[in-house]
Every structure is written in structure tokens, then in C-alpha cells.
Backbone as XML, in Angstrom:
<?xml version="1.0"?>
<chain id="A" units="angstrom">
  <residue number="1" name="MET">
    <atom name="N" x="-16.063" y="-107.271" z="-177.981"/>
    <atom name="CA" x="-16.710" y="-108.098" z="-176.989"/>
    <atom name="C" x="-15.693" y="-108.956" z="-176.237"/>
  </residue>
  <residue number="2" name="LYS">
    <atom name="N" x="-14.701" y="-109.503" z="-176.932"/>
    <atom name="CA" x="-13.682" y="-110.307" z="-176.272"/>
    <atom name="C" x="-12.889" y="-109.478" z="-175.274"/>
  </residue>
  <residue number="3" name="MET">
    <atom name="N" x="-12.608" y="-108.242" z="-175.622"/>
    <atom name="CA" x="-11.844" y="-107.363" z="-174.747"/>
    <atom name="C" x="-12.592" y="-107.130" z="-173.430"/>
  </residue>
  <residue number="4" name="THR">
    <atom name="N" x="-13.899" y="-106.928" z="-173.490"/>
    <atom name="CA" x="-14.718" y="-106.699" z="-172.308"/>
    <atom name="C" x="-14.768" y="-107.947" z="-171.437"/>
  </residue>
  <residue number="5" name="SER">
    <atom name="N" x="-14.865" y="-109.125" z="-172.029"/>
    <atom name="CA" x="-14.945" y="-110.357" z="-171.244"/>
    <atom name="C" x="-13.632" y="-110.643" z="-170.526"/>
  </residue>
  <residue number="6" name="ARG">
    <atom name="N" x="-12.538" y="-110.155" z="-171.015"/>
    <atom name="CA" x="-11.246" y="-110.323" z="-170.337"/>
    <atom name="C" x="-11.020" y="-109.225" z="-169.297"/>
  </residue>
  <residue number="7" name="LEU">
    <atom name="N" x="-11.543" y="-108.076" z="-169.560"/>
    <atom name="CA" x="-11.321" y="-106.928" z="-168.698"/>
    <atom name="C" x="-12.102" y="-107.020" z="-167.383"/>
  </residue>
  <residue number="8" name="LEU">
    <atom name="N" x="-13.313" y="-107.523" z="-167.416"/>
    <atom name="CA" x="-14.138" y="-107.595" z="-166.209"/>
    <atom name="C" x="-13.524" y="-108.469" z="-165.122"/>
  </residue>
  <residue number="9" name="PRO">
    <atom name="N" x="-13.082" y="-109.689" z="-165.424"/>
    <atom name="CA" x="-12.457" y="-110.481" z="-164.356"/>
    <atom name="C" x="-11.196" y="-109.823" z="-163.801"/>
  </residue>
  <residue number="10" name="ALA">
    <atom name="N" x="-10.427" y="-109.171" z="-164.654"/>
    <atom name="CA" x="-9.215" y="-108.498" z="-164.196"/>
    <atom name="C" x="-9.558" y="-107.351" z="-163.256"/>
  </residue>
  <residue number="11" name="LEU">
    <atom name="N" x="-10.607" y="-106.592" z="-163.592"/>
    <atom name="CA" x="-11.031" y="-105.494" z="-162.721"/>
    <atom name="C" x="-11.569" y="-106.016" z="-161.390"/>
  </residue>
  <residue number="12" name="ALA">
    <atom name="N" x="-12.299" y="-107.095" z="-161.423"/>
    <atom name="CA" x="-12.831" y="-107.681" z="-160.195"/>
    <atom name="C" x="-11.697" y="-108.143" z="-159.286"/>
  </residue>
  <residue number="13" name="LEU">
    <atom name="N" x="-10.689" y="-108.771" z="-159.855"/>
    <atom name="CA" x="-9.538" y="-109.226" z="-159.077"/>
    <atom name="C" x="-8.780" y="-108.039" z="-158.490"/>
  </residue>
  <residue number="14" name="ALA">
    <atom name="N" x="-8.565" y="-107.027" z="-159.280"/>
    <atom name="CA" x="-7.841" y="-105.845" z="-158.807"/>
    <atom name="C" x="-8.585" y="-105.165" z="-157.659"/>
  </residue>
  <residue number="15" name="SER">
    <atom name="N" x="-9.887" y="-105.064" z="-157.735"/>
    <atom name="CA" x="-10.640" y="-104.412" z="-156.662"/>
    <atom name="C" x="-10.644" y="-105.255" z="-155.394"/>
  </residue>
  <residue number="16" name="ALA">
    <atom name="N" x="-10.662" y="-106.569" z="-155.530"/>
    <atom name="CA" x="-10.615" y="-107.441" z="-154.354"/>
    <atom name="C" x="-9.265" y="-107.333" z="-153.659"/>
  </residue>
  <residue number="17" name="LEU">
    <atom name="N" x="-8.205" y="-107.250" z="-154.434"/>
    <atom name="CA" x="-6.872" y="-107.144" z="-153.850"/>
    <atom name="C" x="-6.634" y="-105.781" z="-153.215"/>
  </residue>
  <residue number="18" name="ALA">
    <atom name="N" x="-7.317" y="-104.775" z="-153.682"/>
    <atom name="CA" x="-7.130" y="-103.427" z="-153.163"/>
    <atom name="C" x="-7.929" y="-103.168" z="-151.891"/>
  </residue>
  <residue number="19" name="ALA">
    <atom name="N" x="-8.825" y="-104.062" z="-151.496"/>
    <atom name="CA" x="-9.629" y="-103.856" z="-150.281"/>
    <atom name="C" x="-8.721" y="-103.862" z="-149.061"/>
  </residue>
  <residue number="20" name="PRO">
    <atom name="N" x="-8.945" y="-102.972" z="-148.115"/>
    <atom name="CA" x="-8.098" y="-102.945" z="-146.920"/>
    <atom name="C" x="-8.257" y="-104.218" z="-146.101"/>
  </residue>
  <residue number="21" name="ALA">
    <atom name="N" x="-7.189" y="-104.641" z="-145.473"/>
    <atom name="CA" x="-7.192" y="-105.880" z="-144.697"/>
    <atom name="C" x="-8.211" y="-105.838" z="-143.576"/>
  </residue>
  <residue number="22" name="CYS">
    <atom name="N" x="-8.359" y="-104.692" z="-142.912"/>
    <atom name="CA" x="-9.293" y="-104.620" z="-141.789"/>
    <atom name="C" x="-10.737" y="-104.748" z="-142.245"/>
  </residue>
  <residue number="23" name="ALA">
    <atom name="N" x="-11.027" y="-104.444" z="-143.494"/>
    <atom name="CA" x="-12.397" y="-104.551" z="-143.991"/>
    <atom name="C" x="-12.772" y="-105.995" z="-144.233"/>
  </residue>
  <residue number="24" name="THR">
    <atom name="N" x="-11.796" y="-106.847" z="-144.447"/>
    <atom name="CA" x="-12.092" y="-108.233" z="-144.753"/>
    <atom name="C" x="-11.874" y="-109.164" z="-143.573"/>
  </residue>
  <residue number="25" name="SER">
    <atom name="N" x="-11.101" y="-108.747" z="-142.559"/>
    <atom name="CA" x="-10.738" y="-109.677" z="-141.496"/>
    <atom name="C" x="-11.669" y="-109.647" z="-140.294"/>
  </residue>
  <residue number="26" name="GLY">
    <atom name="N" x="-12.455" y="-108.573" z="-140.120"/>
    <atom name="CA" x="-13.304" y="-108.484" z="-138.942"/>
    <atom name="C" x="-12.541" y="-108.040" z="-137.712"/>
  </residue>
  <residue number="27" name="HIS">
    <atom name="N" x="-11.332" y="-107.573" z="-137.869"/>
    <atom name="CA" x="-10.520" y="-107.115" z="-136.753"/>
    <atom name="C" x="-10.078" y="-105.684" z="-137.001"/>
  </residue>
  <residue number="28" name="MET">
    <atom name="N" x="-9.822" y="-104.994" z="-135.912"/>
    <atom name="CA" x="-9.248" y="-103.659" z="-135.997"/>
    <atom name="C" x="-7.738" y="-103.821" z="-135.854"/>
  </residue>
  <residue number="29" name="TYR">
    <atom name="N" x="-6.991" y="-102.805" z="-136.196"/>
    <atom name="CA" x="-5.548" y="-102.886" z="-136.076"/>
    <atom name="C" x="-5.013" y="-101.726" z="-135.258"/>
  </residue>
  <residue number="30" name="ARG">
    <atom name="N" x="-4.098" y="-102.029" z="-134.390"/>
    <atom name="CA" x="-3.399" y="-101.044" z="-133.585"/>
    <atom name="C" x="-1.972" y="-101.562" z="-133.447"/>
  </residue>
  <residue number="31" name="ASP">
    <atom name="N" x="-1.014" y="-100.757" z="-133.753"/>
    <atom name="CA" x="0.395" y="-101.151" z="-133.696"/>
    <atom name="C" x="0.662" y="-102.401" z="-134.519"/>
  </residue>
  <residue number="32" name="ASP">
    <atom name="N" x="-0.045" y="-102.537" z="-135.633"/>
    <atom name="CA" x="0.115" y="-103.679" z="-136.544"/>
    <atom name="C" x="-0.209" y="-105.021" z="-135.900"/>
  </residue>
  <residue number="33" name="ARG">
    <atom name="N" x="-0.959" y="-105.007" z="-134.800"/>
    <atom name="CA" x="-1.370" y="-106.260" z="-134.171"/>
    <atom name="C" x="-2.883" y="-106.342" z="-134.170"/>
  </residue>
  <residue number="34" name="PRO">
    <atom name="N" x="-3.437" y="-107.466" z="-134.641"/>
    <atom name="CA" x="-4.896" y="-107.568" z="-134.634"/>
    <atom name="C" x="-5.429" y="-107.788" z="-133.215"/>
  </residue>
  <residue number="35" name="TYR">
    <atom name="N" x="-6.605" y="-107.280" z="-132.959"/>
    <atom name="CA" x="-7.286" y="-107.590" z="-131.712"/>
    <atom name="C" x="-8.788" y="-107.589" z="-131.969"/>
  </residue>
  <residue number="36" name="ALA">
    <atom name="N" x="-9.502" y="-108.310" z="-131.151"/>
    <atom name="CA" x="-10.937" y="-108.483" z="-131.374"/>
    <atom name="C" x="-11.701" y="-107.228" z="-130.972"/>
  </residue>
  <residue number="37" name="TYR">
    <atom name="N" x="-12.794" y="-106.961" z="-131.667"/>
    <atom name="CA" x="-13.647" y="-105.818" z="-131.338"/>
    <atom name="C" x="-14.172" y="-105.903" z="-129.907"/>
  </residue>
  <residue number="38" name="ALA">
    <atom name="N" x="-14.489" y="-107.092" z="-129.451"/>
    <atom name="CA" x="-15.166" y="-107.274" z="-128.174"/>
    <atom name="C" x="-14.203" y="-107.352" z="-126.991"/>
  </residue>
  <residue number="39" name="GLN">
    <atom name="N" x="-12.990" y="-106.872" z="-127.149"/>
    <atom name="CA" x="-12.011" y="-106.945" z="-126.078"/>
    <atom name="C" x="-12.410" y="-106.004" z="-124.948"/>
  </residue>
  <residue number="40" name="ALA">
    <atom name="N" x="-12.351" y="-106.486" z="-123.715"/>
    <atom name="CA" x="-12.656" y="-105.650" z="-122.563"/>
    <atom name="C" x="-11.572" y="-104.581" z="-122.396"/>
  </residue>
  <residue number="41" name="PRO">
    <atom name="N" x="-11.928" y="-103.401" z="-121.933"/>
    <atom name="CA" x="-10.943" y="-102.333" z="-121.756"/>
    <atom name="C" x="-9.859" y="-102.726" z="-120.748"/>
  </residue>
  <residue number="42" name="GLY">
    <atom name="N" x="-8.623" y="-102.403" z="-121.058"/>
    <atom name="CA" x="-7.516" y="-102.644" z="-120.136"/>
    <atom name="C" x="-6.935" y="-104.036" z="-120.168"/>
  </residue>
  <residue number="43" name="VAL">
    <atom name="N" x="-7.488" y="-104.927" z="-120.957"/>
    <atom name="CA" x="-7.017" y="-106.316" z="-120.967"/>
    <atom name="C" x="-5.572" y="-106.407" z="-121.458"/>
  </residue>
  <residue number="44" name="GLU">
    <atom name="N" x="-5.232" y="-105.599" z="-122.443"/>
    <atom name="CA" x="-3.859" y="-105.632" z="-122.965"/>
    <atom name="C" x="-2.854" y="-105.343" z="-121.849"/>
  </residue>
  <residue number="45" name="ARG">
    <atom name="N" x="-3.115" y="-104.294" z="-121.079"/>
    <atom name="CA" x="-2.212" y="-103.928" z="-119.984"/>
    <atom name="C" x="-2.159" y="-105.011" z="-118.912"/>
  </residue>
  <residue number="46" name="ILE">
    <atom name="N" x="-3.323" y="-105.548" z="-118.557"/>
    <atom name="CA" x="-3.388" y="-106.598" z="-117.535"/>
    <atom name="C" x="-2.588" y="-107.811" z="-117.980"/>
  </residue>
  <residue number="47" name="ALA">
    <atom name="N" x="-2.800" y="-108.243" z="-119.206"/>
    <atom name="CA" x="-2.102" y="-109.428" z="-119.713"/>
    <atom name="C" x="-0.593" y="-109.193" z="-119.766"/>
  </residue>
  <residue number="48" name="ARG">
    <atom name="N" x="-0.191" y="-108.031" z="-120.269"/>
    <atom name="CA" x="1.243" y="-107.723" z="-120.353"/>
    <atom name="C" x="1.873" y="-107.636" z="-118.968"/>
  </residue>
  <residue number="49" name="ASP">
    <atom name="N" x="1.190" y="-107.000" z="-118.033"/>
    <atom name="CA" x="1.718" y="-106.899" z="-116.667"/>
    <atom name="C" x="1.862" y="-108.272" z="-116.027"/>
  </residue>
  <residue number="50" name="ASN">
    <atom name="N" x="0.844" y="-109.106" z="-116.182"/>
    <atom name="CA" x="0.917" y="-110.457" z="-115.628"/>
    <atom name="C" x="2.068" y="-111.242" z="-116.255"/>
  </residue>
  <residue number="51" name="GLY">
    <atom name="N" x="2.190" y="-111.155" z="-117.561"/>
    <atom name="CA" x="3.279" y="-111.838" z="-118.249"/>
    <atom name="C" x="4.638" y="-111.299" z="-117.846"/>
  </residue>
  <residue number="52" name="PHE">
    <atom name="N" x="4.737" y="-109.993" z="-117.715"/>
    <atom name="CA" x="6.007" y="-109.366" z="-117.334"/>
    <atom name="C" x="6.471" y="-109.868" z="-115.970"/>
  </residue>
  <residue number="53" name="ARG">
    <atom name="N" x="5.558" y="-109.900" z="-115.003"/>
    <atom name="CA" x="5.910" y="-110.380" z="-113.655"/>
    <atom name="C" x="6.375" y="-111.828" z="-113.689"/>
  </residue>
  <residue number="54" name="GLU">
    <atom name="N" x="5.621" y="-112.675" z="-114.389"/>
    <atom name="CA" x="5.995" y="-114.091" z="-114.486"/>
    <atom name="C" x="7.330" y="-114.254" z="-115.196"/>
  </residue>
  <residue number="55" name="GLY">
    <atom name="N" x="7.519" y="-113.494" z="-116.260"/>
    <atom name="CA" x="8.766" y="-113.572" z="-117.017"/>
    <atom name="C" x="9.971" y="-113.119" z="-116.216"/>
  </residue>
  <residue number="56" name="ARG">
    <atom name="N" x="9.794" y="-112.071" z="-115.413"/>
    <atom name="CA" x="10.905" y="-111.602" z="-114.569"/>
    <atom name="C" x="11.353" y="-112.679" z="-113.602"/>
  </residue>
  <residue number="57" name="GLU">
    <atom name="N" x="10.398" y="-113.346" z="-112.997"/>
    <atom name="CA" x="10.747" y="-114.419" z="-112.054"/>
    <atom name="C" x="11.501" y="-115.541" z="-112.757"/>
  </residue>
  <residue number="58" name="ALA">
    <atom name="N" x="10.991" y="-115.950" z="-113.904"/>
    <atom name="CA" x="11.620" y="-117.055" z="-114.643"/>
    <atom name="C" x="13.001" y="-116.663" z="-115.166"/>
  </residue>
  <residue number="59" name="GLY">
    <atom name="N" x="13.146" y="-115.451" z="-115.668"/>
    <atom name="CA" x="14.431" y="-114.993" z="-116.180"/>
    <atom name="C" x="15.487" y="-114.921" z="-115.092"/>
  </residue>
  <residue number="60" name="ASP">
    <atom name="N" x="15.103" y="-114.418" z="-113.940"/>
    <atom name="CA" x="16.034" y="-114.343" z="-112.812"/>
    <atom name="C" x="16.462" y="-115.743" z="-112.375"/>
  </residue>
  <residue number="61" name="LYS">
    <atom name="N" x="15.494" y="-116.622" z="-112.272"/>
    <atom name="CA" x="15.784" y="-117.997" z="-111.837"/>
    <atom name="C" x="16.697" y="-118.706" z="-112.836"/>
  </residue>
  <residue number="62" name="ASP">
    <atom name="N" x="16.408" y="-118.578" z="-114.124"/>
    <atom name="CA" x="17.252" y="-119.221" z="-115.138"/>
    <atom name="C" x="18.676" y="-118.668" z="-115.098"/>
  </residue>
  <residue number="63" name="ALA">
    <atom name="N" x="18.814" y="-117.359" z="-114.982"/>
    <atom name="CA" x="20.151" y="-116.753" z="-114.945"/>
    <atom name="C" x="20.914" y="-117.204" z="-113.700"/>
  </residue>
  <residue number="64" name="ARG">
    <atom name="N" x="20.244" y="-117.228" z="-112.538"/>
    <atom name="CA" x="20.910" y="-117.651" z="-111.300"/>
    <atom name="C" x="21.376" y="-119.093" z="-111.366"/>
  </residue>
  <residue number="65" name="HIS">
    <atom name="N" x="20.645" y="-119.923" z="-112.098"/>
    <atom name="CA" x="20.998" y="-121.344" z="-112.204"/>
    <atom name="C" x="21.847" y="-121.655" z="-113.432"/>
  </residue>
  <residue number="66" name="GLY">
    <atom name="N" x="22.291" y="-120.638" z="-114.122"/>
    <atom name="CA" x="23.187" y="-120.836" z="-115.260"/>
    <atom name="C" x="22.535" y="-121.452" z="-116.485"/>
  </residue>
  <residue number="67" name="LYS">
    <atom name="N" x="21.226" y="-121.344" z="-116.595"/>
    <atom name="CA" x="20.525" y="-121.900" z="-117.758"/>
    <atom name="C" x="20.605" y="-120.930" z="-118.929"/>
  </residue>
  <residue number="68" name="SER">
    <atom name="N" x="20.453" y="-121.463" z="-120.121"/>
    <atom name="CA" x="20.474" y="-120.624" z="-121.314"/>
    <atom name="C" x="19.220" y="-119.757" z="-121.375"/>
  </residue>
  <residue number="69" name="PHE">
    <atom name="N" x="19.326" y="-118.671" z="-122.132"/>
    <atom name="CA" x="18.210" y="-117.748" z="-122.320"/>
    <atom name="C" x="17.152" y="-118.434" z="-123.169"/>
  </residue>
  <residue number="70" name="SER">
    <atom name="N" x="15.991" y="-118.701" z="-122.568"/>
    <atom name="CA" x="14.916" y="-119.373" z="-123.309"/>
    <atom name="C" x="13.586" y="-119.224" z="-122.581"/>
  </residue>
  <residue number="71" name="PRO">
    <atom name="N" x="12.884" y="-118.110" z="-122.794"/>
    <atom name="CA" x="11.592" y="-117.951" z="-122.128"/>
    <atom name="C" x="10.568" y="-118.986" z="-122.591"/>
  </residue>
  <residue number="72" name="GLU">
    <atom name="N" x="10.714" y="-119.483" z="-123.801"/>
    <atom name="CA" x="9.740" y="-120.424" z="-124.364"/>
    <atom name="C" x="9.730" y="-121.780" z="-123.663"/>
  </residue>
  <residue number="73" name="ARG">
    <atom name="N" x="10.757" y="-122.099" z="-122.897"/>
    <atom name="CA" x="10.820" y="-123.411" z="-122.244"/>
    <atom name="C" x="9.871" y="-123.520" z="-121.052"/>
  </residue>
  <residue number="74" name="HIS">
    <atom name="N" x="9.357" y="-122.409" z="-120.586"/>
    <atom name="CA" x="8.549" y="-122.393" z="-119.364"/>
    <atom name="C" x="7.063" y="-122.615" z="-119.641"/>
  </residue>
  <residue number="75" name="GLY">
    <atom name="N" x="6.448" y="-123.393" z="-118.777"/>
    <atom name="CA" x="5.025" y="-123.688" z="-118.903"/>
    <atom name="C" x="4.153" y="-122.445" z="-118.817"/>
  </residue>
  <residue number="76" name="ASP">
    <atom name="N" x="4.548" y="-121.491" z="-117.972"/>
    <atom name="CA" x="3.772" y="-120.252" z="-117.866"/>
    <atom name="C" x="3.761" y="-119.509" z="-119.196"/>
  </residue>
  <residue number="77" name="PHE">
    <atom name="N" x="4.870" y="-119.534" z="-119.907"/>
    <atom name="CA" x="4.926" y="-118.896" z="-121.227"/>
    <atom name="C" x="4.052" y="-119.654" z="-122.218"/>
  </residue>
  <residue number="78" name="ARG">
    <atom name="N" x="4.155" y="-120.968" z="-122.229"/>
    <atom name="CA" x="3.388" y="-121.769" z="-123.186"/>
    <atom name="C" x="1.889" y="-121.667" z="-122.923"/>
  </residue>
  <residue number="79" name="ASP">
    <atom name="N" x="1.490" y="-121.732" z="-121.656"/>
    <atom name="CA" x="0.062" y="-121.635" z="-121.318"/>
    <atom name="C" x="-0.450" y="-120.202" z="-121.519"/>
  </residue>
  <residue number="80" name="ALA">
    <atom name="N" x="0.319" y="-119.249" z="-121.028"/>
    <atom name="CA" x="0.039" y="-117.817" z="-121.178"/>
    <atom name="C" x="-1.375" y="-117.431" z="-120.772"/>
  </residue>
  <residue number="81" name="ASP">
    <atom name="N" x="-1.870" y="-118.043" z="-119.700"/>
    <atom name="CA" x="-3.229" y="-117.708" z="-119.271"/>
    <atom name="C" x="-3.335" y="-117.348" z="-117.791"/>
  </residue>
  <residue number="82" name="ASP">
    <atom name="N" x="-2.188" y="-117.166" z="-117.113"/>
    <atom name="CA" x="-2.227" y="-116.751" z="-115.709"/>
    <atom name="C" x="-2.929" y="-115.402" z="-115.606"/>
  </residue>
  <residue number="83" name="GLY">
    <atom name="N" x="-3.938" y="-115.335" z="-114.768"/>
    <atom name="CA" x="-4.670" y="-114.097" z="-114.562"/>
    <atom name="C" x="-5.806" y="-113.868" z="-115.541"/>
  </residue>
  <residue number="84" name="TYR">
    <atom name="N" x="-5.986" y="-114.769" z="-116.510"/>
    <atom name="CA" x="-7.057" y="-114.587" z="-117.490"/>
    <atom name="C" x="-8.416" y="-114.857" z="-116.835"/>
  </residue>
  <residue number="85" name="HIS">
    <atom name="N" x="-9.395" y="-114.058" z="-117.204"/>
    <atom name="CA" x="-10.781" y="-114.275" z="-116.783"/>
    <atom name="C" x="-11.658" y="-114.180" z="-118.017"/>
  </residue>
  <residue number="86" name="ARG">
    <atom name="N" x="-12.676" y="-114.993" z="-118.106"/>
    <atom name="CA" x="-13.512" y="-115.030" z="-119.312"/>
    <atom name="C" x="-14.142" y="-113.684" z="-119.655"/>
  </residue>
  <residue number="87" name="ASP">
    <atom name="N" x="-14.310" y="-112.823" z="-118.654"/>
    <atom name="CA" x="-14.851" y="-111.492" z="-118.924"/>
    <atom name="C" x="-13.890" y="-110.629" z="-119.755"/>
  </residue>
  <residue number="88" name="PHE">
    <atom name="N" x="-12.630" y="-111.057" z="-119.845"/>
    <atom name="CA" x="-11.639" y="-110.308" z="-120.612"/>
    <atom name="C" x="-11.875" y="-110.405" z="-122.111"/>
  </residue>
  <residue number="89" name="GLY">
    <atom name="N" x="-12.615" y="-111.401" z="-122.543"/>
    <atom name="CA" x="-12.866" y="-111.560" z="-123.976"/>
    <atom name="C" x="-11.966" y="-112.615" z="-124.591"/>
  </residue>
  <residue number="90" name="ASP">
    <atom name="N" x="-11.485" y="-112.350" z="-125.778"/>
    <atom name="CA" x="-10.711" y="-113.285" z="-126.584"/>
    <atom name="C" x="-9.471" y="-113.791" z="-125.837"/>
  </residue>
  <residue number="91" name="LYS">
    <atom name="N" x="-9.440" y="-115.079" z="-125.560"/>
    <atom name="CA" x="-8.333" y="-115.665" z="-124.805"/>
    <atom name="C" x="-7.035" y="-115.653" z="-125.601"/>
  </residue>
  <residue number="92" name="GLU">
    <atom name="N" x="-7.123" y="-115.814" z="-126.900"/>
    <atom name="CA" x="-5.908" y="-115.793" z="-127.723"/>
    <atom name="C" x="-5.265" y="-114.409" z="-127.725"/>
  </residue>
  <residue number="93" name="PHE">
    <atom name="N" x="-6.084" y="-113.372" z="-127.706"/>
    <atom name="CA" x="-5.548" y="-112.015" z="-127.587"/>
    <atom name="C" x="-4.784" y="-111.880" z="-126.271"/>
  </residue>
  <residue number="94" name="TYR">
    <atom name="N" x="-5.393" y="-112.335" z="-125.182"/>
    <atom name="CA" x="-4.750" y="-112.278" z="-123.869"/>
    <atom name="C" x="-3.423" y="-113.018" z="-123.907"/>
  </residue>
  <residue number="95" name="ARG">
    <atom name="N" x="-3.411" y="-114.201" z="-124.507"/>
    <atom name="CA" x="-2.190" y="-115.004" z="-124.573"/>
    <atom name="C" x="-1.077" y="-114.287" z="-125.341"/>
  </residue>
  <residue number="96" name="ARG">
    <atom name="N" x="-1.418" y="-113.663" z="-126.452"/>
    <atom name="CA" x="-0.394" y="-112.936" z="-127.225"/>
    <atom name="C" x="0.209" y="-111.807" z="-126.395"/>
  </residue>
  <residue number="97" name="GLU">
    <atom name="N" x="-0.649" y="-111.061" z="-125.717"/>
    <atom name="CA" x="-0.164" y="-109.940" z="-124.908"/>
    <atom name="C" x="0.634" y="-110.439" z="-123.705"/>
  </residue>
  <residue number="98" name="PHE">
    <atom name="N" x="0.171" y="-111.509" z="-123.070"/>
    <atom name="CA" x="0.876" y="-112.108" z="-121.942"/>
    <atom name="C" x="2.278" y="-112.526" z="-122.370"/>
  </residue>
  <residue number="99" name="ARG">
    <atom name="N" x="2.378" y="-113.193" z="-123.510"/>
    <atom name="CA" x="3.686" y="-113.651" z="-123.996"/>
    <atom name="C" x="4.607" y="-112.478" z="-124.328"/>
  </residue>
  <residue number="100" name="ASP">
    <atom name="N" x="4.061" y="-111.413" z="-124.876"/>
    <atom name="CA" x="4.887" y="-110.229" z="-125.138"/>
    <atom name="C" x="5.459" y="-109.679" z="-123.830"/>
  </residue>
  <residue number="101" name="GLY">
    <atom name="N" x="4.607" y="-109.573" z="-122.831"/>
    <atom name="CA" x="5.065" y="-109.103" z="-121.526"/>
    <atom name="C" x="6.045" y="-110.067" z="-120.888"/>
  </residue>
  <residue number="102" name="TYR">
    <atom name="N" x="5.802" y="-111.357" z="-121.029"/>
    <atom name="CA" x="6.672" y="-112.386" z="-120.463"/>
    <atom name="C" x="8.075" y="-112.281" z="-121.059"/>
  </residue>
  <residue number="103" name="ARG">
    <atom name="N" x="8.131" y="-112.178" z="-122.377"/>
    <atom name="CA" x="9.443" y="-112.055" z="-123.040"/>
    <atom name="C" x="10.201" y="-110.837" z="-122.529"/>
  </residue>
  <residue number="104" name="ALA">
    <atom name="N" x="9.495" y="-109.708" z="-122.407"/>
    <atom name="CA" x="10.142" y="-108.474" z="-121.950"/>
    <atom name="C" x="10.642" y="-108.615" z="-120.511"/>
  </residue>
  <residue number="105" name="GLY">
    <atom name="N" x="9.822" y="-109.161" z="-119.638"/>
    <atom name="CA" x="10.220" y="-109.343" z="-118.243"/>
    <atom name="C" x="11.358" y="-110.344" z="-118.101"/>
  </residue>
  <residue number="106" name="TYR">
    <atom name="N" x="11.288" y="-111.413" z="-118.853"/>
    <atom name="CA" x="12.335" y="-112.435" z="-118.823"/>
    <atom name="C" x="13.668" y="-111.831" z="-119.256"/>
  </residue>
  <residue number="107" name="ALA">
    <atom name="N" x="13.664" y="-111.136" z="-120.376"/>
    <atom name="CA" x="14.896" y="-110.545" z="-120.904"/>
    <atom name="C" x="15.474" y="-109.526" z="-119.928"/>
  </residue>
  <residue number="108" name="GLU">
    <atom name="N" x="14.619" y="-108.675" z="-119.378"/>
    <atom name="CA" x="15.092" y="-107.653" z="-118.442"/>
    <atom name="C" x="15.764" y="-108.292" z="-117.239"/>
  </residue>
  <residue number="109" name="SER">
    <atom name="N" x="15.112" y="-109.268" z="-116.650"/>
    <atom name="CA" x="15.615" y="-109.904" z="-115.448"/>
    <atom name="C" x="16.863" y="-110.748" z="-115.729"/>
  </residue>
  <residue number="110" name="TYR">
    <atom name="N" x="16.826" y="-111.514" z="-116.779"/>
    <atom name="CA" x="17.954" y="-112.380" z="-117.149"/>
    <atom name="C" x="19.193" y="-111.530" z="-117.415"/>
  </residue>
  <residue number="111" name="ASN">
    <atom name="N" x="19.039" y="-110.504" z="-118.221"/>
    <atom name="CA" x="20.174" y="-109.652" z="-118.577"/>
    <atom name="C" x="20.659" y="-108.830" z="-117.392"/>
  </residue>
  <residue number="112" name="ALA">
    <atom name="N" x="19.753" y="-108.386" z="-116.526"/>
    <atom name="CA" x="20.152" y="-107.625" z="-115.342"/>
    <atom name="C" x="20.981" y="-108.499" z="-114.406"/>
  </residue>
  <residue number="113" name="TYR">
    <atom name="N" x="20.581" y="-109.736" z="-114.252"/>
    <atom name="CA" x="21.341" y="-110.638" z="-113.389"/>
    <atom name="C" x="22.739" y="-110.866" z="-113.947"/>
  </residue>
  <residue number="114" name="LEU">
    <atom name="N" x="22.815" y="-111.134" z="-115.247"/>
    <atom name="CA" x="24.128" y="-111.371" z="-115.852"/>
    <atom name="C" x="25.011" y="-110.131" z="-115.799"/>
  </residue>
  <residue number="115" name="SER">
    <atom name="N" x="24.414" y="-108.963" z="-115.978"/>
    <atom name="CA" x="25.200" y="-107.722" z="-115.905"/>
    <atom name="C" x="25.762" y="-107.521" z="-114.519"/>
  </residue>
  <residue number="116" name="GLY">
    <atom name="N" x="24.983" y="-107.783" z="-113.503"/>
    <atom name="CA" x="25.452" y="-107.659" z="-112.124"/>
    <atom name="C" x="26.434" y="-108.738" z="-111.752"/>
  </residue>
  <residue number="117" name="TYR">
    <atom name="N" x="26.278" y="-109.910" z="-112.311"/>
    <atom name="CA" x="27.141" y="-111.040" z="-112.001"/>
    <atom name="C" x="28.536" y="-110.847" z="-112.559"/>
  </residue>
  <residue number="118" name="ARG">
    <atom name="N" x="28.644" y="-110.208" z="-113.705"/>
    <atom name="CA" x="29.931" y="-110.050" z="-114.391"/>
    <atom name="C" x="30.778" y="-108.921" z="-113.807"/>
  </residue>
  <residue number="119" name="ARG">
    <atom name="N" x="30.216" y="-108.089" z="-112.961"/>
    <atom name="CA" x="30.980" y="-106.951" z="-112.405"/>
    <atom name="C" x="31.968" y="-107.380" z="-111.378"/>
  </residue>
</chain>
């Protein structure tokens, strides 16, 4: 009887730990990034494109003015809501995608300017 009373809690814990993350979180996973079920189609691309454009402008400007590489210093990066519309769904999802695009655009533009400047 003692063995059974110890075994049941251990089995319950093991089964809880073995449950897939998506079954417990209420989110689906794609590319190891969570996103909400109710996301409007195409929002990821829209957010990334908007962020990329903003980031390119900021990266070019920072490089031309001799500033250090730092996309996080910009208000557009911190706010990350340019182009967002409530019909898009989860605003935090939009912000994450916008920031990913912003970083990519900033890096591309900043590094391209420096590469051309050093020639």
C-alpha cells in the first residue's frame, strides 16, 4: 500500500511534465515562435515589412551620422506599432514581428552604408 501511495503522485507529475507545450499554452507554434490562434492572415508579413522599412531608414541615418549600432535606441523600435490596426489581432504578436523586421532592416542598411563608406 505504501508503494502505491508514492507511485501515484510520481506518475501524475511525470505525465504533466510530458504534456506538449502547445497543449497547455493555448498557442500554436511555427518556427519556434508562439502566435495567437486569432491572428489575421498576412499580419506577420505586414508587420515585418513595416519594421524592415523603418529599420532601414534608422540604420542608414545612424551610420551616416557616425552613431553606434543600436536599433533599440529608436522610439519606432520600442513602440513597434507603426502600421498596426486592431483588425490584425494580437498587438504583441505584431510588435514582435515588427521588431524582427526592424532589426533586419537596420542591420542591412547600417552595414551597407559602412561597407560603401570604407571603400
